[in-house]
C-alpha positions in Angstrom: 106.8 33.5 158.1 106.3 32.5 154.5 108.1 29.5 153.2 110.7 30.3 150.5 111.8 28.2 147.6 115.2 26.9 148.7 116.5 24.3 146.2 115.7 21.7 143.6 117.0 18.1 143.8 118.4 16.6 140.6 119.2 12.9 140.7 122.3 11.8 138.8 123.7 8.3 138.3 127.4 9.3 138.8 128.2 12.4 140.7 131.7 13.1 139.2 130.3 12.7 135.7 127.4 15.0 136.5 129.8 17.6 137.9 131.7 17.5 134.6 128.6 17.7 132.5 127.0 20.6 134.4 130.4 22.5 134.3 130.3 22.1 130.5 126.8 23.5 130.5 128.2 26.7 132.1 127.5 26.1 135.8 129.9 26.7 138.6 129.6 23.6 140.7 130.6 23.7 144.4 131.7 20.7 146.4 128.9 19.3 148.6 129.5 16.4 150.9 128.2 13.1 152.2 125.0 12.7 154.1 125.0 10.9 157.4 125.2 7.2 156.9 127.3 7.6 153.7 124.5 6.3 151.4 124.3 9.5 149.3 126.6 12.4 148.4 126.0 15.6 146.5 127.4 18.7 144.8 125.8 22.1 144.8 125.1 24.9 142.2 124.4 28.1 144.0 122.6 31.1 142.5 122.5 34.8 143.2 118.9 34.6 144.5 120.1 32.4 147.4 118.5 29.2 145.9 120.6 26.3 144.7 120.5 23.1 142.7 121.5 19.9 144.4 123.1 17.1 142.3 122.7 13.9 144.3 123.6 10.3 143.7 124.2 7.1 145.7 127.7 6.6 146.8 129.6 3.6 145.5 129.6 0.6 147.8 127.6 -2.3 149.2 125.5 -0.2 151.6 124.1 2.0 148.8 123.5 -1.1 146.6 121.6 -2.7 149.5 119.4 0.5 149.9 118.7 0.6 146.2 117.6 -3.1 146.4 115.3 -2.4 149.3 113.7 0.5 147.4 113.3 -1.3 144.1 111.9 -4.4 145.7 109.4 -2.4 147.7 110.8 -3.7 151.0 111.9 -0.3 152.4 108.3 1.1 152.3 107.3 -1.3 155.1 109.8 0.4 157.4 108.3 3.9 156.9 107.0 3.8 160.5 110.6 4.7 161.5 110.7 8.5 161.4 114.0 8.8 159.6 113.1 6.3 156.9 109.7 8.0 156.5 111.4 11.3 155.8 114.1 10.0 153.5 112.1 7.3 151.7 110.6 9.5 149.0 114.0 10.8 147.8 115.7 7.4 148.0 112.9 5.7 146.2 113.0 8.2 143.3 116.8 8.0 143.1 116.6 4.2 142.9 114.7 4.4 139.6 117.9 5.4 137.9 116.3 8.2 136.0 118.3 11.4 135.9 116.6 14.7 136.4 114.7 16.8 138.9 113.0 14.6 141.5 112.0 17.0 144.3 111.7 20.5 145.6 112.7 21.9 149.0 111.4 25.0 150.7 113.1 26.7 153.7 111.4 28.0 156.9 112.5 30.7 159.3 110.2 29.2 161.9 110.3 25.5 161.4 108.3 24.3 164.4 105.5 26.8 163.8 105.3 26.0 160.1 105.2 22.3 160.8 102.4 22.7 163.4 100.5 25.0 161.1 100.6 22.4 158.3 99.3 19.7 160.5 96.5 22.0 161.8 95.6 22.5 158.1 95.1 18.7 157.9 98.2 17.7 156.1 99.7 14.3 156.9 103.3 15.0 157.8 106.3 12.9 159.0 107.7 13.8 162.4 110.5 16.3 162.2 113.8 14.6 161.8 117.3 16.1 162.2 119.6 15.4 159.2 123.4 15.9 158.9 125.9 16.4 156.1 129.6 16.4 156.3 131.2 18.9 154.0 134.4 18.3 152.0 136.4 20.2 154.6 135.1 18.0 157.4 132.6 20.5 158.8 129.2 19.0 159.8 126.0 20.9 159.2 122.6 19.9 160.5 119.0 20.9 159.9 115.4 19.8 160.7 113.4 18.3 157.8 109.6 18.1 157.4 108.3 15.7 154.8 104.6 15.7 153.8 103.0 12.4 152.7 101.4 13.8 149.6 103.9 13.0 146.9 103.6 16.2 144.8 104.2 18.6 147.7 107.7 19.9 148.4 109.4 19.1 151.7 110.9 21.8 153.8 113.8 22.4 156.1 115.0 24.7 158.9 118.0 26.9 158.4 121.4 25.1 158.2 123.5 25.2 161.4 126.1 26.4 161.5 125.0 29.1 158.9 126.8 28.6 155.6 128.1 31.4 153.5 128.6 31.0 149.8 131.5 32.7 148.1 130.2 35.2 145.5 132.2 33.7 142.7 130.3 30.4 143.2 127.1 32.1 142.2 128.5 33.5 139.0 127.8 31.1 136.1 129.2 31.5 132.6 125.8 30.5 131.1 124.2 33.7 132.7 121.8 31.9 135.0 121.2 33.8 138.2 118.4 31.8 139.9 115.2 29.8 139.8 112.3 31.5 138.0 109.4 29.0 138.0 108.8 25.5 139.5 106.3 23.5 137.5 104.4 20.7 139.0 102.5 18.5 136.5 99.4 16.7 137.8 96.3 14.9 136.6 94.3 16.0 139.6 94.7 19.8 139.8 92.0 20.3 142.5 93.5 17.9 145.0 97.1 19.1 144.3 96.2 22.8 144.6 94.3 22.1 147.8 97.4 20.4 149.3 99.6 23.3 148.1 97.3 25.9 149.6 97.4 24.1 153.0 101.2 23.7 152.8 102.0 27.2 151.7 99.0 28.9 153.4 98.6 31.4 150.6 95.8 31.7 148.0 96.6 30.8 144.4 95.8 32.4 141.0 93.9 30.1 138.6 94.1 30.4 134.9 92.0 28.1 132.6 93.1 27.9 129.0 91.6 25.9 126.1 93.7 22.8 126.8 95.4 23.5 130.1 94.7 24.6 133.7 97.4 26.4 135.7 97.2 27.1 139.4 100.0 29.6 140.4 101.3 30.4 143.9 103.4 33.6 144.3 106.2 32.1 146.3 109.7 33.7 146.3 112.1 33.9 144.8 110.5 31.4 142.3 106.8 31.0 141.6 105.2 27.5 141.8 102.8 26.6 138.9 100.6 23.5 139.1 99.8 22.5 135.5 97.2 20.0 134.3 97.0 17.9 132.3 100.7 16.7 132.1 102.3 16.5 128.6 101.4 13.2 126.9 105.0 12.0 126.7 105.4 12.6 130.4 102.2 10.6 131.2 103.4 7.7 129.0 106.9 7.5 130.4 106.7 8.6 134.0 107.4 6.0 136.6 107.5 8.3 139.7 110.2 10.7 138.4 109.5 13.7 136.1 106.5 15.4 137.6 108.6 18.4 138.4 110.3 20.9 136.0 112.2 24.1 136.5 112.6 27.3 134.5 115.8 29.2 135.3 116.1 33.0 135.5 118.8 34.3 133.2 120.9 37.5 133.7 119.1 39.3 130.9 115.8 38.8 132.7 117.2 40.2 135.9 118.3 43.6 134.4 
């Protein structure tokens, strides 16, 4: 089964402030919950195309402060031999930089074990599958399997949530007219290496377009396409410190009609 674009992860410093700001921008924000361990919590913005945007931040408290310290000092990377840390390290490390914005992309699989095995057969270095949990605001606990590639520009992917979650239709209706994700943009200085990893990960052939000043490698994923763009914008290359290599274009209601 083909992997589908599932959600983008947006790091925020303060979750309550972010909920307020995104609401002002015309998004209907749904309550999320706390991930197992209580280090991070989130809120969700669901779309009509069954994708969503995850607003994630560290929770207040000493445990989260300690994890941020371990990330910033570089100590946590020495524990990546532990499967759970290896799977979570990338997101925690990017969150610890305090930059706000899109830090990652998640795909979803209908056949998680088969897709994980296929990726490793394609030669990708992958963390062992790890089960993650999140406690919802109503106390319900959901779980899923997560597969994390070592190549930093690839998405990670997950199994379906259990139990299956239904989203009220009104939470996919946004006053700003956004109905879904249209394009995921991945900036890279090495388009050949990045495209090869994406082809092994997605197992579909790309379309390549070479312009005067830019090369774009596109993958026809659903419901949003993935575009690998090189070179990155000059301001991004100058300011990037591990966050900012991803961008998103939303699909608006006028584009859907």
